N, C-alpha and C positions, 0 to 999 in steps of 0.2 A: 416163892422167891426167884423163880426162873423168870416169871411174868414180868417183875419189875426191871429185871437184867434185860430183857427183849425190850422193854418200852426204851427203857435209857439210852440203849444201843440204836433203835430206831431215831427217837428224837433228837441224840446227837448226828447220827447219818442226816436227817432232813435239817439241823440247821447249819451244819455244815454246808450242804447242797446250796443252800439259801444264801450264804455269806460269799463262798468263794467264787470269785469271778474275773476275769483278764482283765491283768492292769495295763496292757498293752506297751509292755515293756519290752516284746521282744523287737529282732532285727526288721528294719525295713524294708519291705520285701523288693526284689530285684526284678526289672523289666527287660525284655528285650522287643525289639519293632521287626517285623520280618519283613527282609529285603527281598527283590527280585532274586530268584532263583535259589533259595533257602527251603530247606524240607526240617521236618522236627531232628532228623536223623545229622545233618549239618549243625543245627543248634547245638544240640547234646553233646556232638564230639568236640565243638568247640567251646566249651560250656563247662565240660565237665571231664574228670581223667577218667581213666579205665574203660571198660565196655558201654559202648553207648546205647545199647538196647534198654537197660533199666533206666538211665535217664529220659529217653524217648517215652516210656511207659509213664514216669514220674510228670513230667511235661501234658503226657494229654490228659492224666488225672488232675493236677493242678490248675488247668485251664478248660476243664469240663469238654474237652474234645471228644467228638465221638469216633474220628477215625483220625487219618494221620494228614488230612488237609488242610492249610495254614494259605495264607493270601497276603501279599505284599502289604505293609501298613498294618498289618493286626499286630496288637500288643500282648504279649505272651507273659505272665508270672513266671518269674524263673523258682522252681523248687530250690 
């Protein structure tokens, strides 16, 4: 009995995993083109309220940045 329940649960999970997909209905990403003299800190402070440290971390993570180096003309995806 337990074996049959386990098989049904596994089958249902696999079926769900195959059929579930992203609909693309999320919001469009916002972008920021880096200007001369800007830093991740200034972008974070101007784009997000509160403490910019978390926003800097999110910018780095969202744009796959190893450090804090950005260059003018670079296009960043805002989280």
